[in-house]
gemmi code that builds the backbone of each chain (N, CA, C; Angstrom):
import gemmi

chains = {
    "A": [
        ("MET", (8.062, -4.145, -6.519), (7.659, -4.519, -5.169), (7.039, -3.326, -4.439)),
        ("THR", (6.408, -2.450, -5.157), (5.767, -1.336, -4.465), (4.541, -1.858, -3.730)),
        ("SER", (4.157, -1.089, -2.693), (3.229, -1.611, -1.686), (1.974, -2.204, -2.315)),
        ("SER", (1.888, -3.505, -2.236), (0.706, -4.235, -2.651), (-0.286, -4.194, -1.487)),
        ("PRO", (-1.548, -4.501, -1.749), (-2.514, -4.487, -0.641), (-2.086, -5.427, 0.470)),
        ("PHE", (-2.225, -4.962, 1.664), (-1.778, -5.726, 2.822), (-2.844, -5.612, 3.901)),
        ("PRO", (-3.360, -6.731, 4.380), (-4.436, -6.658, 5.367), (-3.995, -5.921, 6.633)),
        ("ASP", (-4.907, -5.160, 7.193), (-4.628, -4.372, 8.388), (-4.908, -5.224, 9.622)),
        ("ALA", (-3.832, -5.604, 10.304), (-3.978, -6.504, 11.462), (-4.804, -5.867, 12.569)),
        ("ASP", (-4.638, -4.578, 12.791), (-5.405, -3.908, 13.847), (-6.893, -3.917, 13.525)),
        ("GLY", (-7.216, -3.661, 12.282), (-8.618, -3.656, 11.871), (-9.245, -5.028, 12.037)),
        ("ILE", (-8.478, -6.066, 11.670), (-8.986, -7.428, 11.821), (-9.191, -7.741, 13.298)),
        ("ALA", (-8.224, -7.358, 14.130), (-8.336, -7.638, 15.568), (-9.585, -6.979, 16.144)),
        ("ALA", (-9.820, -5.731, 15.785), (-10.986, -5.014, 16.316), (-12.283, -5.679, 15.853)),
        ("ALA", (-12.322, -6.072, 14.578), (-13.540, -6.685, 14.047), (-13.803, -8.032, 14.709)),
        ("VAL", (-12.743, -8.792, 14.945), (-12.918, -10.122, 15.552), (-13.383, -9.999, 16.997)),
        ("LEU", (-12.806, -9.042, 17.720), (-13.194, -8.871, 19.130), (-14.653, -8.460, 19.254)),
        ("ALA", (-15.192, -7.848, 18.218), (-16.596, -7.439, 18.247), (-17.545, -8.579, 17.891)),
        ("CYS", (-16.996, -9.712, 17.491), (-17.843, -10.846, 17.100), (-18.531, -11.445, 18.322)),
        ("PRO", (-19.793, -11.863, 18.184), (-20.438, -12.544, 19.299), (-19.764, -13.887, 19.577)),
        ("GLY", (-19.578, -14.191, 20.844), (-18.990, -15.463, 21.228), (-17.472, -15.451, 21.294)),
        ("VAL", (-16.856, -14.315, 20.992), (-15.396, -14.228, 21.073), (-15.026, -13.544, 22.386)),
        ("VAL", (-14.281, -14.272, 23.218), (-13.844, -13.697, 24.488), (-12.576, -12.875, 24.279)),
        ("GLY", (-11.707, -13.380, 23.435), (-10.472, -12.636, 23.206), (-9.648, -13.275, 22.112)),
        ("LEU", (-8.559, -12.589, 21.748), (-7.595, -13.151, 20.801), (-6.578, -13.961, 21.593)),
        ("HIS", (-5.998, -14.954, 20.948), (-5.118, -15.871, 21.650), (-3.775, -15.929, 20.918)),
        ("GLY", (-2.701, -15.790, 21.684), (-1.382, -15.734, 21.066), (-0.723, -17.078, 20.841)),
        ("GLY", (-1.444, -18.160, 21.092), (-0.829, -19.471, 20.918), (-0.026, -19.865, 22.145)),
        ("VAL", (0.503, -21.069, 22.120), (1.179, -21.621, 23.296), (2.356, -20.750, 23.733)),
        ("PHE", (3.095, -20.249, 22.769), (4.290, -19.466, 23.093), (4.075, -17.971, 22.875)),
        ("GLY", (2.870, -17.582, 22.573), (2.638, -16.179, 22.235), (3.197, -15.838, 20.872)),
        ("GLU", (3.359, -16.891, 20.050), (4.037, -16.657, 18.764), (3.080, -16.202, 17.671)),
        ("VAL", (1.766, -16.349, 17.912), (0.811, -15.945, 16.879), (0.622, -14.436, 16.976)),
        ("ALA", (1.235, -13.724, 16.073), (1.186, -12.266, 16.135), (1.611, -11.699, 14.799)),
        ("THR", (1.210, -10.471, 14.567), (1.772, -9.705, 13.461), (2.817, -8.787, 14.062)),
        ("TYR", (4.014, -8.844, 13.518), (5.136, -8.126, 14.103), (5.294, -6.789, 13.396)),
        ("LEU", (4.962, -5.741, 14.101), (4.996, -4.396, 13.535), (6.089, -3.596, 14.236)),
        ("PRO", (6.444, -2.444, 13.689), (7.426, -1.622, 14.384), (6.983, -1.312, 15.813)),
        ("SER", (7.789, -1.710, 16.764), (7.621, -1.403, 18.194), (6.430, -2.083, 18.859)),
        ("ARG", (5.661, -2.883, 18.147), (4.537, -3.529, 18.813), (4.105, -4.759, 18.027)),
        ("ARG", (3.229, -5.552, 18.659), (2.689, -6.728, 17.992), (1.179, -6.717, 18.120)),
        ("VAL", (0.530, -7.304, 17.154), (-0.901, -7.554, 17.276), (-1.034, -9.045, 17.584)),
        ("ILE", (-1.297, -9.332, 18.854), (-1.332, -10.718, 19.314), (-2.614, -11.391, 18.822)),
        ("GLY", (-2.486, -12.596, 18.312), (-3.647, -13.387, 17.918), (-4.050, -13.237, 16.462)),
        ("VAL", (-3.475, -12.262, 15.786), (-3.754, -12.079, 14.356), (-2.413, -12.128, 13.640)),
        ("GLN", (-2.233, -13.125, 12.776), (-0.962, -13.232, 12.069), (-1.175, -12.944, 10.587)),
        ("VAL", (-0.652, -11.812, 10.173), (-0.743, -11.413, 8.771), (0.659, -11.531, 8.206)),
        ("ALA", (0.924, -12.588, 7.458), (2.267, -12.800, 6.930), (2.196, -13.822, 5.813)),
        ("ALA", (3.106, -13.666, 4.859), (3.289, -14.655, 3.804), (1.981, -14.992, 3.085)),
        ("ASP", (1.246, -13.952, 2.719), (0.021, -14.108, 1.923), (-1.037, -14.973, 2.590)),
        ("ARG", (-1.089, -14.933, 3.909), (-2.060, -15.714, 4.655), (-2.429, -14.955, 5.917)),
        ("VAL", (-3.691, -15.052, 6.297), (-4.129, -14.425, 7.541), (-4.575, -15.531, 8.492)),
        ("ALA", (-4.052, -15.518, 9.710), (-4.491, -16.476, 10.722), (-5.069, -15.706, 11.904)),
        ("VAL", (-6.230, -16.136, 12.362), (-6.863, -15.503, 13.518), (-7.042, -16.572, 14.585)),
        ("HIS", (-6.441, -16.373, 15.740), (-6.545, -17.335, 16.842), (-7.369, -16.699, 17.963)),
        ("ILE", (-8.414, -17.422, 18.386), (-9.336, -16.813, 19.348), (-9.587, -17.722, 20.544)),
        ("THR", (-10.093, -17.100, 21.595), (-10.698, -17.822, 22.704), (-12.203, -17.607, 22.587)),
        ("ALA", (-12.954, -18.718, 22.517), (-14.410, -18.617, 22.372), (-15.078, -18.658, 23.745)),
        ("ARG", (-16.308, -18.171, 23.775), (-17.044, -18.165, 25.040), (-17.549, -19.572, 25.338)),
        ("LEU", (-17.333, -19.991, 26.560), (-17.763, -21.317, 26.983), (-19.284, -21.419, 26.882)),
        ("GLY", (-19.762, -22.451, 26.210), (-21.197, -22.640, 26.059), (-21.712, -22.279, 24.685)),
        ("ASP", (-20.966, -21.407, 23.964), (-21.386, -21.060, 22.607), (-20.953, -22.151, 21.640)),
        ("PRO", (-21.721, -22.378, 20.565), (-21.290, -23.365, 19.572), (-20.042, -22.871, 18.842)),
        ("VAL", (-18.972, -23.643, 18.999), (-17.661, -23.191, 18.538), (-17.633, -22.982, 17.020)),
        ("GLN", (-18.276, -23.907, 16.295), (-18.264, -23.780, 14.826), (-18.925, -22.483, 14.371)),
        ("LEU", (-20.007, -22.119, 15.064), (-20.702, -20.891, 14.666), (-19.879, -19.649, 14.981)),
        ("VAL", (-19.223, -19.689, 16.135), (-18.363, -18.554, 16.496), (-17.257, -18.406, 15.456)),
        ("ALA", (-16.637, -19.554, 15.104), (-15.552, -19.520, 14.118), (-16.055, -19.022, 12.773)),
        ("ALA", (-17.270, -19.435, 12.403), (-17.823, -18.974, 11.127), (-18.043, -17.465, 11.148)),
        ("GLY", (-18.486, -16.951, 12.299), (-18.671, -15.509, 12.427), (-17.356, -14.762, 12.304)),
        ("VAL", (-16.301, -15.313, 12.915), (-14.972, -14.700, 12.837), (-14.495, -14.675, 11.384)),
        ("ARG", (-14.699, -15.785, 10.694), (-14.296, -15.847, 9.286), (-15.053, -14.810, 8.452)),
        ("ALA", (-16.341, -14.678, 8.768), (-17.174, -13.761, 7.979), (-16.700, -12.314, 8.121)),
        ("VAL", (-16.259, -11.913, 9.321), (-15.812, -10.523, 9.460), (-14.371, -10.343, 8.989)),
        ("THR", (-13.588, -11.433, 8.988), (-12.180, -11.300, 8.615), (-11.995, -11.271, 7.102)),
        ("GLU", (-12.762, -12.103, 6.407), (-12.519, -12.241, 4.968), (-12.609, -10.923, 4.194)),
        ("PRO", (-13.563, -10.042, 4.484), (-13.586, -8.778, 3.724), (-12.355, -7.909, 3.963)),
        ("LEU", (-11.654, -8.144, 5.093), (-10.493, -7.309, 5.416), (-9.188, -7.958, 4.980)),
        ("ALA", (-9.265, -9.165, 4.395), (-8.053, -9.962, 4.192), (-7.424, -9.766, 2.812)),
        ("CYS", (-7.924, -8.827, 2.038), (-7.358, -8.545, 0.709), (-7.303, -9.797, -0.164)),
        ("GLY", (-8.234, -10.699, 0.018), (-8.258, -11.899, -0.816), (-7.329, -13.009, -0.365)),
        ("TRP", (-6.584, -12.782, 0.718), (-5.685, -13.829, 1.217), (-6.508, -14.900, 1.931)),
        ("PRO", (-6.051, -16.147, 1.949), (-6.770, -17.184, 2.702), (-6.794, -16.865, 4.201)),
        ("VAL", (-7.893, -17.204, 4.835), (-8.049, -16.909, 6.260), (-8.132, -18.223, 7.036)),
        ("ASP", (-7.239, -18.396, 8.008), (-7.287, -19.548, 8.901), (-7.837, -19.080, 10.241)),
        ("VAL", (-8.877, -19.750, 10.704), (-9.434, -19.423, 12.024), (-9.131, -20.592, 12.956)),
        ("VAL", (-8.503, -20.292, 14.072), (-8.151, -21.325, 15.049), (-8.793, -20.968, 16.385)),
        ("VAL", (-9.588, -21.900, 16.922), (-10.134, -21.690, 18.263), (-9.169, -22.373, 19.220)),
        ("GLU", (-8.440, -21.569, 19.965), (-7.372, -22.098, 20.819), (-7.909, -22.522, 22.175)),
        ("ASP", (-8.993, -21.886, 22.610), (-9.420, -22.107, 23.985), (-10.884, -21.706, 24.107)),
        ("VAL", (-11.526, -22.225, 25.154), (-12.844, -21.713, 25.520), (-12.759, -21.229, 26.973)),
        ("ASP", (-13.481, -20.183, 27.247), (-13.345, -19.584, 28.567), (-14.620, -18.811, 28.915)),
        ("GLN", (-14.832, -18.596, 30.213), (-15.910, -17.720, 30.648), (-15.487, -16.290, 30.347)),
        ("PRO", (-16.417, -15.460, 29.905), (-16.033, -14.066, 29.725), (-15.681, -13.446, 31.064)),
        ("SER", (-14.639, -12.683, 31.107), (-14.202, -12.099, 32.372), (-15.066, -10.890, 32.714)),
    ],
    "B": [
        ("MET", (22.659, 7.527, -41.812), (21.842, 6.362, -41.458), (22.493, 5.533, -40.369)),
        ("ALA", (23.847, 5.323, -40.551), (24.562, 4.548, -39.544), (24.551, 5.287, -38.202)),
        ("GLN", (24.689, 6.589, -38.256), (24.695, 7.382, -37.032), (23.350, 7.268, -36.310)),
        ("ASN", (22.306, 7.299, -37.086), (20.977, 7.191, -36.515), (20.771, 5.860, -35.786)),
        ("ALA", (21.243, 4.803, -36.416), (21.070, 3.469, -35.825), (21.826, 3.363, -34.507)),
        ("SER", (23.067, 3.872, -34.468), (23.859, 3.710, -33.255), (23.282, 4.547, -32.107)),
        ("SER", (22.735, 5.708, -32.415), (22.206, 6.531, -31.327), (20.945, 5.902, -30.736)),
        ("ASN", (20.250, 5.126, -31.532), (19.071, 4.454, -30.995), (19.439, 3.234, -30.157)),
        ("ALA", (20.570, 2.628, -30.506), (20.898, 1.339, -29.906), (21.172, 1.446, -28.403)),
        ("SER", (22.119, 2.273, -28.031), (22.472, 2.298, -26.607), (22.718, 3.732, -26.152)),
        ("ASP", (21.704, 4.508, -26.173), (21.814, 5.865, -25.659), (21.447, 5.841, -24.186)),
        ("PRO", (22.398, 6.164, -23.304), (22.093, 6.066, -21.880), (20.971, 7.003, -21.442)),
        ("ILE", (20.817, 8.100, -22.152), (19.765, 9.049, -21.749), (18.386, 8.413, -21.925)),
        ("GLU", (18.297, 7.538, -22.919), (16.978, 6.959, -23.190), (16.493, 6.039, -22.074)),
        ("ALA", (17.457, 5.569, -21.288), (17.068, 4.674, -20.197), (16.217, 5.400, -19.162)),
        ("VAL", (16.412, 6.694, -19.016), (15.656, 7.463, -18.034), (14.666, 8.352, -18.783)),
        ("ALA", (13.431, 8.157, -18.508), (12.420, 8.984, -19.158), (12.570, 10.423, -18.690)),
        ("PRO", (12.542, 11.379, -19.593), (12.666, 12.766, -19.167), (11.505, 13.160, -18.249)),
        ("GLY", (11.854, 13.889, -17.200), (10.818, 14.306, -16.262), (10.367, 13.194, -15.346)),
        ("SER", (11.084, 12.082, -15.376), (10.721, 10.969, -14.498), (10.897, 11.365, -13.037)),
        ("ALA", (9.972, 10.930, -12.214), (10.037, 11.276, -10.793), (11.059, 10.414, -10.062)),
        ("MET", (11.587, 9.419, -10.733), (12.535, 8.492, -10.117), (13.796, 9.228, -9.721)),
        ("ILE", (14.108, 9.229, -8.454), (15.367, 9.813, -8.009), (16.192, 8.662, -7.489)),
        ("GLY", (16.971, 8.082, -8.328), (17.738, 6.926, -7.908), (19.196, 7.274, -7.787)),
        ("ARG", (19.958, 6.278, -7.397), (21.378, 6.465, -7.239), (22.001, 6.695, -8.609)),
        ("GLY", (22.613, 7.823, -8.752), (23.343, 8.093, -9.977), (22.465, 8.294, -11.196)),
        ("VAL", (21.188, 8.494, -10.979), (20.329, 8.738, -12.134), (20.413, 10.212, -12.490)),
        ("ASP", (20.684, 10.461, -13.756), (20.841, 11.846, -14.168), (19.484, 12.476, -14.396)),
        ("GLY", (19.226, 13.533, -13.691), (18.062, 14.344, -13.990), (18.468, 15.397, -14.996)),
        ("GLU", (17.559, 16.284, -15.321), (17.896, 17.302, -16.304), (18.848, 18.322, -15.726)),
        ("GLN", (18.782, 18.510, -14.400), (19.604, 19.571, -13.815), (20.598, 19.021, -12.809)),
        ("GLY", (20.895, 17.755, -12.876), (21.915, 17.230, -11.970), (21.645, 15.800, -11.591)),
        ("ARG", (22.516, 15.320, -10.755), (22.500, 13.901, -10.430), (22.278, 13.739, -8.933)),
        ("THR", (21.466, 12.786, -8.567), (21.253, 12.464, -7.155), (21.897, 11.123, -6.879)),
        ("THR", (22.762, 11.116, -5.905), (23.470, 9.885, -5.580), (23.118, 9.444, -4.165)),
        ("ILE", (22.764, 8.180, -4.031), (22.469, 7.630, -2.711), (23.524, 6.574, -2.413)),
        ("ALA", (24.282, 6.798, -1.355), (25.388, 5.891, -1.036), (24.848, 4.587, -0.452)),
        ("ASP", (25.662, 3.545, -0.580), (25.278, 2.246, -0.018), (24.967, 2.344, 1.469)),
        ("GLY", (25.783, 3.153, 2.169), (25.602, 3.262, 3.612), (24.246, 3.806, 3.998)),
        ("VAL", (23.675, 4.639, 3.132), (22.349, 5.199, 3.416), (21.310, 4.089, 3.384)),
        ("VAL", (21.367, 3.288, 2.343), (20.421, 2.178, 2.222), (20.629, 1.202, 3.380)),
        ("GLN", (21.895, 0.989, 3.728), (22.213, 0.080, 4.834), (21.601, 0.555, 6.146)),
        ("LYS", (21.781, 1.843, 6.420), (21.262, 2.368, 7.685), (19.750, 2.296, 7.735)),
        ("ILE", (19.116, 2.703, 6.657), (17.644, 2.688, 6.634), (17.133, 1.262, 6.821)),
        ("ALA", (17.745, 0.326, 6.106), (17.310, -1.066, 6.213), (17.552, -1.595, 7.625)),
        ("GLY", (18.693, -1.215, 8.208), (19.019, -1.685, 9.555), (18.023, -1.187, 10.584)),
        ("ILE", (17.686, 0.104, 10.496), (16.749, 0.677, 11.465), (15.364, 0.057, 11.268)),
        ("ALA", (14.953, -0.085, 10.014), (13.621, -0.625, 9.731), (13.504, -2.068, 10.202)),
        ("ALA", (14.597, -2.820, 10.130), (14.565, -4.212, 10.586), (14.568, -4.277, 12.104)),
        ("ARG", (15.398, -3.459, 12.713), (15.558, -3.534, 14.165), (14.301, -3.087, 14.908)),
        ("GLU", (13.555, -2.151, 14.310), (12.402, -1.602, 15.040), (11.224, -2.577, 15.087)),
        ("VAL", (11.264, -3.620, 14.275), (10.144, -4.564, 14.284), (10.182, -5.373, 15.578)),
        ("SER", (9.049, -5.429, 16.226), (8.944, -6.165, 17.480), (9.252, -7.636, 17.234)),
        ("GLY", (10.103, -8.211, 18.061), (10.487, -9.607, 17.890), (11.902, -9.764, 17.362)),
        ("VAL", (12.444, -8.688, 16.789), (13.845, -8.689, 16.368), (14.667, -8.220, 17.553)),
        ("HIS", (15.583, -9.062, 17.999), (16.397, -8.659, 19.148), (17.564, -7.799, 18.708)),
        ("ASN", (18.225, -8.227, 17.660), (19.409, -7.486, 17.224), (19.717, -7.854, 15.782)),
        ("LEU", (20.661, -7.154, 15.232), (21.109, -7.466, 13.880), (22.519, -8.022, 13.933)),
        ("GLY", (22.863, -8.845, 12.973), (24.219, -9.335, 12.859), (24.371, -10.711, 13.454)),
        ("SER", (25.193, -11.507, 12.836), (25.498, -12.807, 13.393), (26.479, -12.610, 14.536)),
        ("GLY", (26.671, -13.642, 15.323), (27.579, -13.543, 16.446), (28.970, -13.088, 16.036)),
        ("SER", (29.472, -13.674, 14.957), (30.830, -13.328, 14.547), (30.901, -11.911, 14.013)),
        ("ALA", (29.826, -11.482, 13.318), (29.834, -10.125, 12.784), (29.837, -9.110, 13.911)),
        ("ARG", (29.057, -9.435, 14.969), (29.021, -8.499, 16.092), (30.363, -8.456, 16.801)),
        ("ALA", (30.987, -9.625, 16.935), (32.281, -9.675, 17.596), (33.315, -8.893, 16.786)),
        ("PHE", (33.237, -9.053, 15.471), (34.180, -8.348, 14.613), (33.970, -6.846, 14.706)),
        ("GLY", (32.704, -6.429, 14.763), (32.402, -5.010, 14.888), (32.960, -4.451, 16.187)),
        ("ALA", (32.797, -5.238, 17.263), (33.310, -4.780, 18.550), (34.827, -4.679, 18.509)),
        ("LEU", (35.445, -5.617, 17.799), (36.902, -5.598, 17.685), (37.358, -4.382, 16.910)),
        ("ARG", (36.654, -4.130, 15.821), (37.067, -3.021, 14.957), (36.959, -1.685, 15.680)),
        ("GLU", (35.944, -1.588, 16.575), (35.785, -0.334, 17.296), (37.004, -0.050, 18.163)),
        ("ARG", (37.713, -1.095, 18.547), (38.842, -0.903, 19.465), (40.140, -0.613, 18.752)),
        ("ILE", (40.132, -0.772, 17.449), (41.372, -0.524, 16.729), (41.622, 0.982, 16.679)),
        ("PRO", (42.784, 1.432, 17.172), (43.055, 2.864, 17.181), (42.993, 3.425, 15.759)),
        ("GLY", (42.404, 4.587, 15.641), (42.330, 5.225, 14.336), (41.123, 4.804, 13.536)),
        ("SER", (40.456, 3.753, 13.980), (39.252, 3.337, 13.285), (38.063, 4.070, 13.889)),
        ("ALA", (37.213, 4.588, 13.051), (36.079, 5.386, 13.540), (34.887, 4.491, 13.800)),
        ("GLY", (35.124, 3.394, 14.471), (34.008, 2.508, 14.783), (33.625, 1.691, 13.580)),
        ("PRO", (32.519, 0.975, 13.709), (32.119, 0.124, 12.585), (31.792, 0.967, 11.367)),
        ("ALA", (32.411, 0.616, 10.252), (32.224, 1.407, 9.052), (30.841, 1.150, 8.468)),
        ("THR", (30.324, -0.016, 8.696), (29.039, -0.361, 8.116), (28.113, -0.842, 9.218)),
        ("THR", (26.850, -0.892, 8.915), (25.883, -1.400, 9.867), (26.037, -2.912, 9.935)),
        ("PRO", (26.328, -3.466, 11.101), (26.517, -4.912, 11.156), (25.221, -5.647, 10.846)),
        ("GLY", (25.340, -6.747, 10.144), (24.164, -7.548, 9.844), (23.391, -7.097, 8.622)),
        ("VAL", (23.821, -6.017, 8.008), (23.116, -5.531, 6.819), (24.112, -5.389, 5.695)),
        ("SER", (23.893, -6.080, 4.588), (24.711, -5.804, 3.413), (23.774, -5.506, 2.260)),
        ("VAL", (24.172, -4.574, 1.450), (23.295, -4.126, 0.365), (24.058, -4.095, -0.950)),
        ("GLU", (23.315, -4.259, -1.995), (23.829, -3.994, -3.331), (22.908, -2.950, -3.920)),
        ("VAL", (23.484, -1.835, -4.296), (22.662, -0.752, -4.808), (23.024, -0.494, -6.259)),
        ("GLY", (22.039, -0.562, -7.105), (22.239, -0.245, -8.510), (21.694, 1.131, -8.812)),
        ("GLU", (21.444, 1.401, -10.080), (20.971, 2.735, -10.426), (19.553, 2.973, -9.929)),
        ("LYS", (18.742, 1.958, -10.045), (17.344, 2.146, -9.665), (16.863, 1.101, -8.682)),
        ("GLN", (17.695, 0.103, -8.440), (17.241, -1.017, -7.629), (18.228, -1.301, -6.510)),
        ("ALA", (17.724, -1.962, -5.488), (18.585, -2.361, -4.384), (18.222, -3.779, -3.952)),
        ("ALA", (19.227, -4.523, -3.544), (19.014, -5.846, -2.947), (19.641, -5.810, -1.564)),
        ("ILE", (18.961, -6.417, -0.610), (19.368, -6.289, 0.787), (19.472, -7.669, 1.422)),
        ("ASP", (20.566, -7.892, 2.139), (20.732, -9.128, 2.920), (20.797, -8.755, 4.396)),
        ("LEU", (20.024, -9.439, 5.208), (19.977, -9.141, 6.641), (20.350, -10.384, 7.444)),
        ("ASP", (21.139, -10.177, 8.484), (21.369, -11.221, 9.491), (20.685, -10.747, 10.755)),
        ("ILE", (19.737, -11.531, 11.261), (19.036, -11.062, 12.449), (19.082, -12.096, 13.570)),
        ("VAL", (18.942, -11.579, 14.784), (18.792, -12.415, 15.968), (17.367, -12.183, 16.469)),
        ("VAL", (16.599, -13.255, 16.580), (15.189, -13.098, 16.957), (15.009, -13.394, 18.442)),
        ("GLU", (13.914, -12.918, 18.986), (13.584, -13.215, 20.374), (12.938, -14.594, 20.468)),
        ("TYR", (13.130, -15.242, 21.595), (12.477, -16.521, 21.823), (10.967, -16.314, 21.876)),
        ("GLY", (10.229, -17.198, 21.233), (8.773, -17.138, 21.319), (8.108, -16.460, 20.140)),
        ("VAL", (8.874, -16.114, 19.116), (8.242, -15.541, 17.926), (8.091, -16.626, 16.859)),
        ("ALA", (7.133, -16.407, 15.969), (6.998, -17.275, 14.799), (7.976, -16.735, 13.760)),
        ("ILE", (9.054, -17.466, 13.535), (10.185, -16.888, 12.804), (9.838, -16.577, 11.355)),
        ("THR", (9.118, -17.469, 10.699), (8.802, -17.171, 9.295), (7.870, -15.973, 9.181)),
        ("ALA", (6.919, -15.874, 10.113), (6.007, -14.722, 10.084), (6.770, -13.439, 10.399)),
        ("LEU", (7.661, -13.524, 11.368), (8.462, -12.345, 11.704), (9.301, -11.921, 10.508)),
        ("ALA", (9.920, -12.898, 9.842), (10.755, -12.562, 8.683), (9.923, -11.886, 7.602)),
        ("ALA", (8.711, -12.379, 7.396), (7.847, -11.759, 6.384), (7.502, -10.322, 6.775)),
        ("ASN", (7.252, -10.094, 8.061), (6.910, -8.748, 8.512), (8.123, -7.825, 8.458)),
        ("VAL", (9.305, -8.360, 8.777), (10.535, -7.559, 8.664), (10.756, -7.165, 7.206)),
        ("ARG", (10.584, -8.126, 6.321), (10.793, -7.883, 4.890), (9.888, -6.749, 4.409)),
        ("ARG", (8.637, -6.824, 4.832), (7.686, -5.804, 4.410), (8.084, -4.415, 4.914)),
        ("ASN", (8.499, -4.356, 6.195), (8.852, -3.057, 6.774), (10.101, -2.480, 6.116)),
        ("VAL", (11.073, -3.351, 5.844), (12.320, -2.880, 5.228), (12.048, -2.379, 3.805)),
        ("ILE", (11.259, -3.137, 3.060), (10.954, -2.715, 1.689), (10.244, -1.370, 1.693)),
        ("ALA", (9.267, -1.225, 2.582), (8.514, 0.030, 2.636), (9.434, 1.191, 2.993)),
        ("ALA", (10.302, 0.975, 3.988), (11.168, 2.069, 4.429), (12.139, 2.478, 3.333)),
        ("VAL", (12.796, 1.496, 2.721), (13.813, 1.828, 1.708), (13.158, 2.433, 0.469)),
        ("GLU", (12.040, 1.873, 0.062), (11.414, 2.398, -1.158), (10.877, 3.805, -0.939)),
        ("ARG", (10.302, 4.058, 0.234), (9.739, 5.394, 0.452), (10.818, 6.430, 0.654)),
        ("MET", (11.903, 6.050, 1.348), (12.899, 7.066, 1.672), (13.901, 7.290, 0.552)),
        ("THR", (14.203, 6.266, -0.222), (15.233, 6.444, -1.248), (14.674, 6.445, -2.663)),
        ("GLY", (13.499, 5.938, -2.865), (12.958, 5.854, -4.216), (13.512, 4.688, -5.014)),
        ("LEU", (14.419, 3.916, -4.409), (14.951, 2.743, -5.095), (13.937, 1.609, -5.016)),
        ("GLU", (13.901, 0.813, -6.062), (13.038, -0.362, -6.018), (13.805, -1.492, -5.339)),
        ("VAL", (13.234, -2.050, -4.302), (13.888, -3.162, -3.609), (13.472, -4.454, -4.293)),
        ("ILE", (14.444, -5.152, -4.876), (14.089, -6.354, -5.614), (14.083, -7.590, -4.733)),
        ("GLU", (14.925, -7.601, -3.694), (14.836, -8.732, -2.768), (15.416, -8.366, -1.419)),
        ("VAL", (14.865, -9.006, -0.386), (15.394, -8.888, 0.971), (15.598, -10.305, 1.473)),
        ("ASN", (16.843, -10.716, 1.571), (17.145, -12.054, 2.086), (17.419, -11.959, 3.577)),
        ("ILE", (16.753, -12.799, 4.339), (16.878, -12.727, 5.790), (17.454, -14.035, 6.310)),
        ("ALA", (18.569, -13.912, 7.020), (19.154, -15.083, 7.673), (18.970, -14.918, 9.175)),
        ("VAL", (18.342, -15.896, 9.790), (18.188, -15.861, 11.242), (19.360, -16.622, 11.834)),
        ("ASP", (20.243, -15.890, 12.498), (21.494, -16.482, 12.945), (21.441, -16.997, 14.362)),
        ("ASP", (20.536, -16.425, 15.148), (20.553, -16.802, 16.559), (19.194, -16.470, 17.155)),
        ("ILE", (18.958, -17.049, 18.314), (17.716, -16.757, 19.028), (18.096, -16.238, 20.404)),
        ("PHE", (17.410, -15.183, 20.803), (17.736, -14.547, 22.078), (16.781, -15.037, 23.150)),
        ("ILE", (17.333, -15.532, 24.232), (16.523, -15.974, 25.360), (16.701, -14.945, 26.468)),
        ("PRO", (15.605, -14.369, 26.972), (15.732, -13.321, 27.992), (16.546, -13.815, 29.182)),
        ("GLY", (17.430, -12.981, 29.632), (18.303, -13.349, 30.736), (19.592, -13.988, 30.272)),
        ("ASP", (19.683, -14.212, 28.961), (20.841, -14.881, 28.393), (21.973, -13.900, 28.124)),
        ("ASP", (21.555, -12.672, 27.853), (22.491, -11.697, 27.307), (23.262, -10.954, 28.394)),
        ("VAL", (22.580, -10.772, 29.533), (23.232, -9.968, 30.581), (24.472, -10.703, 31.081)),
        ("ASP", (25.587, -10.178, 30.736), (26.833, -10.782, 31.198), (26.907, -10.615, 32.708)),
        ("PRO", (27.145, -11.687, 33.439), (27.330, -11.515, 34.867), (28.547, -10.620, 35.096)),
        ("GLU", (28.358, -9.647, 35.944), (29.423, -8.671, 36.175), (30.699, -9.397, 36.601)),
        ("GLN", (31.667, -9.376, 35.727), (32.932, -10.007, 36.067), (33.692, -9.077, 36.998)),
        ("PRO", (33.876, -9.520, 38.238), (34.655, -8.638, 39.114), (36.103, -8.571, 38.631)),
        ("THR", (36.623, -7.386, 38.599), (37.999, -7.266, 38.144), (38.927, -7.873, 39.188)),
        ("ARG", (39.950, -8.512, 38.680), (40.829, -9.217, 39.608), (41.802, -8.255, 40.278)),
        ("VAL", (42.113, -7.183, 39.558), (43.034, -6.226, 40.168), (42.272, -4.972, 40.538)),
        ("GLN", (42.649, -4.382, 41.584), (41.994, -3.152, 42.040), (42.696, -1.945, 41.445)),
    ],
}
model = gemmi.Model(1)
for chain_id, residues in chains.items():
    chain = gemmi.Chain(chain_id)
    for i, (resn, *xyz) in enumerate(residues, 1):
        res = gemmi.Residue()
        res.name, res.seqid = resn, gemmi.SeqId(i, " ")
        for name, pos in zip(("N", "CA", "C"), xyz):
            atom = gemmi.Atom()
            atom.name, atom.element = name, gemmi.Element(name[0])
            atom.pos, atom.b_iso = gemmi.Position(*pos), 0.0
            res.add_atom(atom)
        chain.add_residue(res)
    model.add_chain(chain)
structure = gemmi.Structure()
structure.add_model(model)
structure.setup_entities()
């Protein structure tokens, strides 16, 4: 059980936030979508159990499918081959 | 011939490759033995589990109550073991069982997976033991504001 490749939640979060049409990461209804690290969490990116989930808020007016496809495209190279789930939780005006 | 066969069959030295970097519990090196006590693995696992965000505490309710009771027994030096953590340590491997209390609002299976990863990394890096399994039991959920005992005013002055 020596350290197998493990996707970097911080790296994924940074890459997703840089995607066009992404307003922010979304923690889900209860804020439960997160990677739980020592002393902190990466909200909106869940790296656990051989699966990566990215939950986002998309920009209002942008085509949601395209935004999600862009998020998937930047996440997959960082996911160490794990399946990537992209969830658009909300749409919002950029603040 | 018979002597040769028996020395090949079960020579304990052969189990450890000479010059192996493995420093495990009770593994004989060429110049001595390094022993890692169960309590060491317990403490490391306990700290590594507790530090993960979303873990409120370790130990089931009864284990914590028992620990508090034991601390009050005169002559007892407090809890002898880390509550909520039990370990089995072999020569090169360790198995760990954790009882945890999670915070309300976490994804419990994801949290358990992240706790498992952190505990394995901590124990393997610090002790050199191979962790073969980490079993996690979620015994309770912590709701903020639930834990603060209302100050019981003492009845006698």
